[in-house]
PALUMZA-115567 format. One line per 5 residues: number of its first residue (from 1); their letters; for each residue x, y, z of N, C-alpha, C, O. Coordinates in steps of 0.001 Angstrom, whole numbers. Example, Ala and Ser with C-alpha at 12.3 -4.5 7.8 and 13.67 -1.06 7.14 Angstrom:
! PALUMZA-115567
1) AS) 13190,-5690,7800,12300,-4500,7800,13200,-3300,7800,14236,-3319,8465; 12850,-2250,7080,13670,-1060,7140,12900,30,7870,13409,1138,8039;
! end
This chain:
! PALUMZA-115567
1) MRRDF) 25864,20505,-39082,25697,19121,-39463,26951,18713,-40248,27414,19422,-41142; 27466,17564,-39883,28615,17054,-40631,28446,15554,-40861,27732,14868,-40129; 29097,15089,-41854,28996,13691,-42274,29632,12788,-41230,30719,13078,-40731; 28956,11696,-40900,29484,10680,-39999,29843,9465,-40844,28964,8720,-41276; 31129,9268,-41075,31588,8203,-41964,31532,6820,-41306,31822,5814,-41953;
6) RRENG) 31164,6770,-40041,31031,5475,-39368,29743,4768,-39778,29629,3550,-39645; 28769,5541,-40281,27482,4959,-40686,27156,5372,-42109,27484,6481,-42532; 26518,4492,-42838,26101,4815,-44194,25009,5875,-44125,24039,5732,-43381; 25174,6937,-44905,24223,8058,-44926,24000,8649,-43533,22901,9107,-43222; 25033,8640,-42703,24923,9151,-41336,25432,10578,-41222,26363,10980,-41919;
11) YIYSI) 24806,11332,-40332,25209,12710,-40064,25249,12943,-38563,24544,12283,-37800; 26075,13880,-38154,26156,14298,-36757,25543,15691,-36674,25985,16617,-37354; 24542,15825,-35849,23843,17104,-35669,24332,17727,-34367,23729,17545,-33309; 25419,18452,-34461,26104,18957,-33284,26068,20484,-33239,26368,21155,-34226; 25700,21013,-32091,25756,22450,-31820,26965,22625,-30903,27011,22032,-29825;
16) EITNS) 27939,23429,-31315,29133,23568,-30488,29749,24943,-30607,29564,25661,-31590; 30491,25283,-29563,31237,26538,-29540,32570,26266,-28846,32639,25496,-27888; 33615,26903,-29339,34937,26816,-28725,35408,28235,-28475,35433,29058,-29389; 35788,28524,-27220,36192,29882,-26886,36991,29867,-25595,36905,28915,-24820; 37772,30922,-25359,38528,31036,-24120,37934,32101,-23195,38455,32335,-22105;
21) NPFII) 36855,32739,-23622,36204,33773,-22821,35092,33135,-21982,34115,32637,-22541; 35223,33141,-20660,34202,32531,-19804,32797,33109,-20022,31813,32375,-19935; 32693,34406,-20303,31388,35028,-20528,30699,34426,-21756,29493,34178,-21728; 31448,34195,-22818,30887,33606,-24042,30386,32195,-23756,29279,31837,-24159; 31184,31399,-23071,30797,30021,-22758,29577,30010,-21836,28650,29231,-22055;
26) KSFSL) 29564,30859,-20816,28429,30928,-19891,27158,31347,-20631,26092,30773,-20408; 27267,32341,-21507,26113,32816,-22274,25565,31722,-23180,24352,31535,-23272; 26455,31003,-23846,26022,29921,-24740,25377,28790,-23945,24386,28204,-24381; 25937,28490,-22786,25378,27469,-21918,23955,27848,-21489,23052,27012,-21507; 23766,29104,-21107,22430,29580,-20720,21473,29567,-21902,20292,29257,-21742;
31) FLEKI) 21973,29900,-23085,21157,29849,-24299,20653,28423,-24543,19474,28214,-24827; 21549,27456,-24430,21146,26060,-24623,20114,25640,-23575,19151,24937,-23882; 20329,26077,-22346,19432,25695,-21255,18064,26376,-21356,17031,25714,-21260; 18059,27695,-21551,16810,28471,-21469,16047,28559,-22786,14817,28529,-22781; 16744,28666,-23902,16081,28870,-25198,15886,27542,-25938,14796,27256,-26434;
36) ICADW) 16940,26744,-26005,16867,25478,-26729,16238,24383,-25859,15723,23396,-26384; 16278,24555,-24532,15794,23528,-23579,16526,22210,-23809,15916,21151,-23954; 17845,22310,-23837,18712,21167,-24151,18591,20056,-23115,18370,20304,-21930; 18742,18837,-23592,18838,17663,-22733,20266,17665,-22178,21204,17280,-22876; 20428,18094,-20936,21760,18346,-20373,22621,17094,-20316,23846,17197,-20245;
41) SRIRG) 22019,15928,-20345,22812,14698,-20315,23559,14479,-21631,24456,13638,-21705; 23190,15237,-22675,23831,15085,-23984,24895,16151,-24249,25476,16196,-25334; 25144,16989,-23280,26126,18070,-23441,27491,17592,-22946,27603,16917,-21923; 28513,17961,-23695,29882,17575,-23348,30774,18809,-23318,30533,19786,-24026; 31799,18745,-22493,32796,19806,-22428,34165,19220,-22722,34423,18043,-22470;
46) QLFFY) 35041,20062,-23260,36409,19612,-23537,37355,20786,-23363,37090,21891,-23837; 38453,20536,-22685,39458,21555,-22394,40662,21395,-23313,41141,20287,-23551; 41138,22526,-23823,42400,22601,-24566,43318,23488,-23725,42963,24624,-23411; 44486,22981,-23362,45350,23732,-22461,46820,23502,-22804,47172,22585,-23546; 47668,24367,-22236,49109,24243,-22425,49722,23565,-21206,49135,23606,-20125;
51) PDLNE) 50897,22936,-21359,51495,22132,-20287,51767,22900,-18993,51827,22290,-17925; 51933,24219,-19061,52235,24975,-17852,50980,25314,-17042,51083,25954,-15996; 49795,24894,-17507,48541,25152,-16807,48111,23903,-16036,48472,22786,-16404; 47345,24097,-14978,46865,22994,-14152,45544,22468,-14712,44499,23101,-14563; 45605,21316,-15349,44429,20736,-16010,43268,20534,-15030,42133,20898,-15339;
56) HNLIK) 43536,19968,-13873,42481,19659,-12904,41745,20925,-12456,40515,20942,-12401; 42493,21979,-12138,41869,23245,-11715,41056,23875,-12842,39971,24408,-12608; 41579,23812,-14055,40862,24379,-15195,39561,23635,-15460,38545,24257,-15769; 39580,22332,-15346,38356,21553,-15557,37302,21953,-14527,36129,22109,-14869; 37713,22121,-13267,36761,22547,-12226,36194,23933,-12547,34994,24164,-12401;
61) QWSNI) 37058,24853,-12984,36606,26208,-13319,35615,26193,-14481,34561,26824,-14404; 35950,25472,-15563,35074,25433,-16734,33777,24691,-16428,32735,25003,-17005; 33832,23727,-15539,32612,23032,-15126,31669,24009,-14421,30465,24010,-14678; 32218,24834,-13537,31402,25845,-12841,30856,26890,-13808,29699,27294,-13698; 31672,27322,-14739,31263,28350,-15701,30169,27822,-16633,29169,28498,-16872;
66) SNIPI) 30365,26622,-17148,29465,26077,-18170,28279,25318,-17585,27309,25039,-18290; 28355,24984,-16297,27313,24188,-15638,27263,22756,-16185,26219,22107,-16135; 28389,22271,-16704,28503,20896,-17197,29233,20078,-16137,30333,20445,-15726; 28634,18972,-15689,29328,18130,-14701,30651,17608,-15255,30769,17330,-16449; 31638,17480,-14383,32955,16995,-14795,32850,15610,-15434,33647,15273,-16309;
71) SQFQK) 31891,14818,-15013,31711,13473,-15578,31338,13519,-17058,31451,12510,-17755; 30894,14681,-17546,30509,14820,-18950,31595,15519,-19774,31347,15955,-20898; 32795,15620,-19206,33922,16182,-19946,34586,15077,-20754,34719,13943,-20295; 34998,15429,-21959,35770,14516,-22780,37248,14712,-22450,37613,15646,-21736; 38076,13845,-22964,39505,13903,-22674,40074,15264,-23072,39836,15754,-24176;
76) SICLK) 40826,15860,-22156,41468,17154,-22419,42567,16997,-23454,43150,15923,-23605; 42842,18081,-24163,43898,18102,-25167,45001,19036,-24668,44772,20230,-24470; 46186,18489,-24469,47332,19287,-24052,48090,19715,-25312,48597,18874,-26055; 48160,21010,-25541,48804,21569,-26730,50281,21816,-26470,50691,21968,-25319; 51074,21856,-27516,52492,22172,-27365,52629,23650,-27019,51904,24498,-27541;
81) QKTGK) 53566,23935,-26135,53822,25316,-25743,54401,26081,-26918,55348,25626,-27559; 53832,27241,-27199,54371,28073,-28270,55426,29003,-27696,55418,29311,-26504; 56323,29443,-28547,57390,30337,-28109,57219,31696,-28769,56368,31877,-29640; 58026,32633,-28347,58001,33961,-28953,57005,34883,-28279,56843,34854,-27059; 56340,35696,-29075,55431,36718,-28557,54082,36159,-28120,53312,36858,-27461;
86) FKPNP) 53783,34921,-28473,52489,34336,-28167,52316,34176,-26660,53180,33618,-25984; 51198,34667,-26144,50898,34530,-24722,49601,33735,-24577,48525,34268,-24846; 49680,32469,-24156,48472,31655,-24054,47525,32148,-22969,47946,32755,-21985; 46253,31880,-23165,45243,32261,-22194,45405,31409,-20936,45521,30187,-21038; 45415,32027,-19749,45597,31258,-18515,44411,30348,-18185,44513,29510,-17288;
91) MGTFK) 43292,30498,-18893,42123,29644,-18685,42086,28492,-19686,41210,27631,-19603; 43018,28466,-20620,42940,27491,-21689,41785,27855,-22616,41292,28982,-22588; 41364,26912,-23423,40235,27112,-24334,39247,25989,-24069,39639,24852,-23805; 37967,26315,-24141,36933,25343,-23787,35990,25117,-24959,35578,26060,-25634; 35655,23849,-25192,34669,23503,-26216,33433,22941,-25522,33525,22040,-24689;
96) LRYTH) 32279,23492,-25883,31000,22994,-25409,30289,22386,-26610,30117,23049,-27633; 29874,21121,-26490,29260,20415,-27616,27947,19780,-27168,27882,19113,-26136; 26898,20004,-27970,25585,19408,-27714,25122,18723,-28990,24996,19365,-30034; 24871,17434,-28911,24477,16674,-30094,23050,16167,-29923,22774,15304,-29090; 22146,16726,-30736,20737,16336,-30705,20101,16825,-32006,20031,18031,-32245;
101) KNDFL) 19642,15909,-32838,19154,16265,-34172,18008,17274,-34124,18061,18293,-34812; 16974,17011,-33324,15812,17912,-33299,16182,19313,-32822,15687,20302,-33363; 17048,19403,-31813,17459,20719,-31325,18383,21422,-32315,18350,22647,-32429; 19207,20659,-33031,20036,21230,-34086,19143,21870,-35148,19375,23005,-35564; 18122,21134,-35582,17200,21647,-36609,16393,22833,-36082,16087,23757,-36837;
106) KLQKM) 16046,22816,-34794,15343,23938,-34155,16207,25202,-34205,15716,26280,-34543; 17485,25068,-33872,18404,26207,-33916,18603,26678,-35346,18633,27882,-35600; 18737,25757,-36276,18894,26121,-37681,17687,26928,-38161,17848,27908,-38888; 16492,26527,-37763,15268,27244,-38124,15257,28649,-37513,14855,29610,-38169; 15699,28765,-36254,15771,30071,-35582,16736,31007,-36320,16434,32184,-36520;
111) INQLW) 17881,30487,-36716,18882,31295,-37424,18347,31735,-38781,18498,32896,-39161; 17721,30814,-39514,17142,31172,-40819,16077,32249,-40677,16005,33160,-41503; 15247,32157,-39637,14216,33175,-39401,14854,34525,-39066,14381,35571,-39509; 15921,34489,-38287,16634,35719,-37952,17168,36404,-39199,17064,37624,-39328; 17744,35625,-40127,18252,36190,-41388,17108,36764,-42233,17250,37825,-42842;
116) RDAGV) 15967,36049,-42265,14811,36563,-43017,14311,37875,-42416,14037,38832,-43140; 14195,37913,-41091,13737,39121,-40414,14681,40303,-40634,14250,41455,-40664; 15963,40005,-40786,16954,41062,-41027,16998,41478,-42489,17688,42433,-42845; 16263,40765,-43339,16217,41109,-44745,17410,40645,-45543,17618,41094,-46670; 18194,39755,-44975,19393,39269,-45658,19038,38189,-46663,19642,38112,-47734;
121) V) 18065,37356,-46328,17669,36247,-47206,16346,36565,-47868,15836,35759,-48647;
! end
């Protein structure tokens, strides 16, 4: 949950993950679908990539991996190419974002219960 300064006393209840590993994104997507029962029309994807990568092909790949329609992708972010020893991921980095207050609170409750069951809290 983060403050939304566009509205008085407003908050954004967003569940999101950013990663370059397709397995992580696919697993999180399945978690949202099967466990959270997410309203898929509220899910968004966003690609972060370097100029030497093909944006269109990457969007198609991440759409297949995440099961998010391309129409629900937000504007891609093209990053500046780094130099030196840095080797960028050929898949770019993908952000999956789901905004829904009740499901956010449901996940928060699940996490708190997990911590209690583990004896941490």
